[in-house]
N, C-alpha and C positions, 0 to 999 in steps of 0.2 A: 637224184643226180644221174645224168646220163652215163652209160657204161664206158663209152670211149669218146672223149672230146675230139673233135676234128675241126681245127681252126685254120681257115684259109685266108691268106692275105694276097696282095697283088703278085708277089713273087714266091711266096713260101707256103708250106703246109706244116702245121704243128700237130702232133698227136702222141699218144702213149706208144711205147714200143710193143711189138709183138715178138713171138719167138722167131718169126721169119726175119726179123731185123737183126738178130744176134751177129751174123757175119759182118753186116754193115756197121754195127756199133763198134765191134772190135777193130775194123778197118779205120773208122774215124779216129779212135784213140791211138792206134798204132801210127797212123800218118801224122798225127799232131802231138805225139808224145813229147818231143823236145820243146815244142812251143808251149804246151800246156803245163809241163812239169813245175815251173816256178809259181803257178797259181793253184796247185792242187796239194792235198795231203799226199804223203808218200804212198804210192800204189803198192798193194800187196802183190806177191808173186803170181797169184791166180787171176789178177785183174784182166789180163789179156786172154783168158781162156773162155771157151764156149760155156763150160759148166758155170763159171762165175756169172756170166751175163744171162744165161738161161734163168738162173736163180734171181738175179736183179730184176729181170722183166716181170717175173711172177710177183715179187715183192712190190714193185711199182704199181702193178694192176690192183693188187690186194689193198695197198695203202690208199689208192684213189677211191676204190669202192667203199672203204671204211672211213673216208673223209679225213685222211691224215696227210696226204701229199698229192701233188700233181707234177709228175716228171715227164716232160715233153721232149721229143726229138724234133729238131728243125730240119726240114727237107727243102732243098731248092726244087721248086716245081719243074723247072725246065730240064733238070738232070735226074730227078728222083734220087738224089744222094743226100746223106746226112751231112749237114754243114755245121750243126751245133746242138746244144742242149739248153733247156731251161728247167730248173728244178725249184718248184714251190714246195717248201717243206715246213715241218714244225707247226702244223695247223693247230691253233689254240682257239677254242670256241668259248662259250659262256659269255662273261662280261668283257672278254678281250677281242675276239674276232680278228686275229691276225695270223700272219705267216711270214716266213723268210723266203727270199729268192736268191738263187745262184745261177750262173750261166757260163757257157763257154761257146766259142766260135772257132771254126777251123782257121788256121793261119792264112790259107789262100782266100778266105771269104772276108777278111778284115777290110775295113775302110769303104765298104759298099752300102752301108746303111741296113744291112740284114738284121743285126741284133736290135737296132732301134725298132724296126718293123715287127720283128718277132716278139719282143718284149711288150710293145704297145698292145698288140693283139692278145697276147696271153694275159696281160694285166687286166684288160677289158673283160676277158673271160672270168678271171678270178674274182673281180669285183661284181660283175653282173650275174654270173651263173652260180658261183660258189659263195657269194655274199660276204666276202671278206671286207672288213673295215679298214685294215691297215696292212701294208706289205713293207717289210724291212729288207734292206740290202746293205751289205757291208763290203768295203773294198780297201785294199792295201794302199797307203798314201802314195807310193811310187807308181801305182797303176792309174795314171791320169786318164787313160782312154775309158776305163770303167767309170771313173768319177764324172767325166764329161757326159757319158751316156746316161747315167742316172740323173744328172742335172737336167739334161735335155728332156727326159721323160717326166720331170716334175718332182723327183725325189728331193727331200730337204735334209741337209746335214743336221744331225741331232747330237753328235758327240764323237769322242775319240776313245777307243779302247786299246790300252797297251797290252801286248802279248795276248791278243784275243784268240787267234786260231793257230793251230800247228800246221803250217803250210810248208811243203817240201822239206820237212824235217826241222824247221825252225819256227819258234813262236813269232808271229807277225802282228804288228799293230794294225788296227783297222779303223777306218772312218765309218761311222754308223749313220745310215740314212733311212728315211721312210717316205712312203707315199700314202696319203689318206684317200679313201673312197668318198668323194663329195656327194655321191648319190645314195649312200648307204641307207638301207631300210631293214628293219627286223623281219 
């Protein structure tokens, strides 16, 4: 497994965070706090601190090296600013070969196709380089933008989970979807 994936698309760059990115990560979440809050677990008081993110960057790198996750920052190539995140987590190997994906995009970057572009490229990486067979993504029923995005990328609805995740302090129902790697080989 390569140490630092570097995924380039027409307009975007996706990569693991480095310690140098910590101020930009904090800025991304601070600028989008109001917009993202309804879609996130309650943030700890330390969430917006440098110490918290310095630790998170180290954890993300260690988890990637150990084959446990792939946490990517999305940069707009023209501005070199963070416009979003994609987190592939819960890597299960053996007879399963699957993971989950979650994502966020800056409010000002909405509606421009950035997340479709970023997710397609990162899914290709996860399928081709990390050899996953299945990626699961879940979204709240009222978040139709996310549902439409996943459908556009080929995710198939597999179920409905009541009180599935504790989001913004409340248990939220989720629609469960997955995408299968049609080219999977052991």
